[in-house]
N, C-alpha and C positions, 0 to 999 in steps of 0.2 A: 769151669767146674760147677757141678750141680751141688752147691752147698746144702740146699734144703733136703735133698735125698738122704745125705749122711746125718744131718741134724735130726731128722725124723727117727732114724735108727737110734740115735742117742736118747731122744725123748722117750721112746718106747722102752728102752732099758731102764731109764729113771723111774718110770711108772711102776715097775715091778716091786719096788720097795717103798711105795708111797705109804706114809704112816709109820713105817718101821724105823725110819732114820731120826725121828724127833729126839732132841730139839734141832737137829740139823736138817737142811733141805734135802729133797730127793734129787740126785744128780746122776746123769748118764754120760758116758764118753765112748767114742769110737776112734780108732786110728786107721787112717786110709793112706795107701801108697799105690801110685800108678792105677788109681781108679778102683782098687780092691780094699775091702776091710781086712786088716791083718791083726786087729786086736780090739776087744770091746770089754767094757766093765761098767759097773754101777755101784754106788754107795749103798751097802746092804744094811748097815746099822751104825748108830752113834758109837764112836770109839774104834770102828773098823776102818780099813783103808778107804780113801776117797775114790771116786770113779776114775779119775785120771791115773792113779797108781794101779788100780785094778786092770785098766785097759793096757797099760804098759807091761804089767806082769803077764797078762794073757798073751800079748804079742810075742814077748820074749820066750815064754814057755813053749810056744809053737815053733821056735827057731827063726822067727822073722827079724830082719834087720830094720829097725825103726828110724835109723838116722835119715834125715831129710823127709820124713813122713809128715802128714797133716793130722792134727788131732781136732776132733769136734767134741765140744763139751757144752752141756746145757746151762751151766752157770760158771761165771768167772772163776778160774783156778785160785785157790787160797794161797796167800804168801806169808802166813803167820803160823806159829807153832801153837797147836791146841792139844787135843788128845793124840793127834797124828802130825807128822812133819808136813811142811808146806808142799803142795803139789807142784808149785812153780819150780822148785829145786829139781824134782824128778824129770820134769819136761825139759829143763835146760841141760841137765846131765846126760840125758839120752839123745840130745841133739835133734829134737823135733824141729822142723823148719817153720811150720805154720800152725797157728791155733785159731780155730773158728769158734766163737763164743756166741751163745744165744742171748743171754741176759747178764748184765753186770750184777755183782753181789751187793745187796743193800747194806750189808754189815760194814760199819765204819772201819773195822780192822782190815777189810779188803777194799771194797768200793773204788775200783779203778787202779788200785796199787798193784794188784796181780798182773794186770795187763801192762802197766808201765814197766814192771820188772822184766817181763818177757821181752818187751820191745827193746829195753836197754841191753839185752843179751842177743840182739839181732834176730829175734824171732818175729815174723810177720803175724799180726793179729787182726782178725776180721770180727766185728761185733754186730749184734742185732739180727742174726739169722734166726727166724722163727721166734723172735723175742716174746711176742704176745703169748704164744703157746707155752714157752718156758716160764713166764711169769704166772700164767694161769695154773700150771702144775704146782708151783710153790706159792700160791696166793696166801696161804697161811703164814709161811715164813716171812714174806714181805711185810705183812701186817704186823707180825710179832716184832720184827726189827724196827720198822718205821714208826709204829704207833705205841710201841712198848706195852702191848697188851696181847692176850691171846686172840686168835682169829675165832669169830663166833659164827657158828653154823646152826641155824634153827631147823628142826626137822619134825614134821608131824604127818599123820595119816588122817584123811577125812573122806566123807562122802561127797558126791557131786554138789550137794547143797551146803557144803561147808561145816558139817557136823563131825565131831570126834567120838560121840557116843549118843545113845538114846537118853531120854529123860530119866531112865532108871540107872544110867551109868554103864549099860551094856555096850562093850566095844570090841570084844574078841570074836571073830577078827573082822575089822573093817576091810582091810586089803587082803589080797591073795598071797600065796606062798612065795611067788617070785619077788613081790615087793618086800616081804619080810626078810627074805634072803639078801636082797640088795641093801637093806638097812644095815645089815651086818658088815657089808663092805664099807659103808659110811663110818661105822664105828671103828673099823680097822684103820681108816685113814685119819682118825682123830687121836689126839693125845689124851683126851678126857671126855667122858660122857656125863652130862649134868642133868639132874632131875630134882623136882621138889618133893616134899614129904607126901603130898596128895597122891602122886603117881606111885610111890613106894607102898603106901597103905592100901591102895586100890589093887595093884597088880603084883606086888612082891617080886619085882624083876631082878634078874641077876646082873643085867647090864654088861655082859661080856660078849666078846666076838665068838660066835659059833657058826656052824654051817660053811664057813670058809677058813682056809688055812691062815694062821698068823703065828708069828714068833713072839708077839708082844700083846698084852692086854692093856687097853686104855685105863687110865685112872678113873674110878667111879667117884663122882662128886654129888653129894647130897646136901640140899639146903633144908635144914630141919631145926628151926630156931629153938623149939622146946624139946628136941630129941624124942619125938613120939615114936620113931621107928623101933619095933621090937628087936632086941639084940640077936635073936635067932633068925632074922630075915636074911634072904639071899645076898643082899647088898653088902652084908658084913662077913660073907664067907671068905675063904682063903684063895679063891681063884684069881683075885685081882686086888690092887691097892684101892683103898677108899679114903676120901677126904670128906669130913662132915663139918659143915658150918653151923654152929649153934650160938644161941644168945647166952647172956650171963645167967639167966634163970633156968637153963637146961637141967634136966634130971641129973644130979651129981653122982648118984650110984651108977647110972648107965654110962656116964662119962668115964667113971673110974674103971668099969668093966671093959669098955671098948678100948681104953688106953693101954690095957694089958696086951692087946693083940698087935703084933708087929706090923701088920698090913693096914692098920687103921690110924688115921691122924685126925684128931679133933681140933678145930680152930674156932676160938671164941671171937665174935665180932659184935660191935655195938649195933643196936637197932635204931632206925629212924622212922618214927610213926608206925612202929610195929613190924617194919620190914628191914632187911639188910640193904645197904647201898650196893648196887651191882659193881660199882667201881672198886669197892673194898674187896669183894670176892675176886674180881679179875686181877687186882693187884697181888693178892696172895697167890693166885694160880700162876701169874707171870713170874713171881719170885721162884716158883718151883719148876720153871722151864716147861710149863704147859703152853704149847704154841697154838693148839687147835682144840676148841671145845665144841662137841656136838651136843646141842641142847635138845633133849628129847621130851621136855614137858615137866609138868602138865600145862594146862591152859593159863594159869596165873603167871607162871614163870615165863612162858613164851610171850605173854602180853607185856610183862614188865620189860623184857629186852626190847620189844618193838617200841613200846612207849618211850623208852629212854634212847631210842635210835642207836642201840648198841648191838648191832649184828652186821655181818658181812654177806652172808648167803643164806638162802632158805631152800630146803628140799621138801616139797609138798607131794605126798603120795595121794592120789585121788582115785577112789573106787566108784564104779558105776552103780551107786546105790543112793537112795533118797530116804532120809529119816523124817524130815519135816521140822516145822518151826519149834516144836517142843524139845528137840534134841539139843545137846550141848555144843555150842559153837567152838570152832577151833581157836579163835582169838576173842578175848574179852573186850570190855569197854575201853575205847581210846579217846572218847570225848570229841570226836570229829563231827562238826555240824555242817561244814562246807565241803563238797566233793573235791574242790581244788586243794584242800588241805589233806587229802587222803595220802597214806604212806605209799610212795611210788617205788616200784621195783623194775629192774631190767631183766627181761627174759633171757636166760642163757642157753637152756636146753630143754627139750621135751623128749621123754623116753617112754616107750611102751613096755610094760612089764605084765605080761599075761593080759588079763582083763583091765588092769589098772594103768594109770598114767602117772609118771613122775615129772613134775615141773620144777626145774632148778632156776632160781632167780637170785640176783644180787641187789644190794641196796643202791638206790639212785643217789649219787652224791649231790 
């Protein structure tokens, strides 16, 4: 049996809802019998039925007999009650004969227990089919569960000589339309989009997903210790939720005004040498089920994450333009004097976007 063929189908289904399922992983499932797919489904949104139940429902709605069939699922079926009943129950009740799993669930509530339960009921289980692809699809979920912090994805656009703006601050637009549209795809896949006050004062961004269809807007996260952002700026509009990290000396009147808005949350944190500790910010976001942060800048924020080795992936959009030495660099001072101490990254993918190039890299462990 060509397990990989059917698992690829399940992975493609899972990708449809990437970002929409947070804080749950994106999962797809197909049911095969006698070499034909008789049911398929994917987890569409947190609180809605999981992929396995969707696939079973699909098969039954078409009048298919699923007794003795094989299910392919991209992540180990759950065996605990959450917002929905365990998927293992439905698999057992419908007498599915074999379950092919791509990756084990890192969640301690599952972590092999789902497979064990299926096997105890006489169901044959095969694991590890396209496991790397399945883990890559849910790289954010794996980090969130294992490291108890959000997955951190750094993103910026630069010229070929590594500049994000001219010396006057001019930066619209470094990259072309295709790159900017793709950046909205990255926002859709994130739970939150994070920026510093410099970016907000300079660009007044809305930080929402546009240009592509989405059922959910990521939370906007603003690091603004003195609360300098004007309260009529786009980041405080009603199109999405916003979390603002401020210091104890933040403008009290502004705090009072913003606290009246239902979609705004102000979080006060202590400062360390004039800056927030990133661990404090990440801890607060983790408590709020933020599993994937897209860090969009600016330069100081990006540099702090790199300096503290707190990132998992970078997406760098590179335009075929040259600004020169006086331009503003994409990354600030890291204090590296020896090339052997340079921050090392692993190349994951290179994508052509019109005239631009997108390079995706991961942190070298």
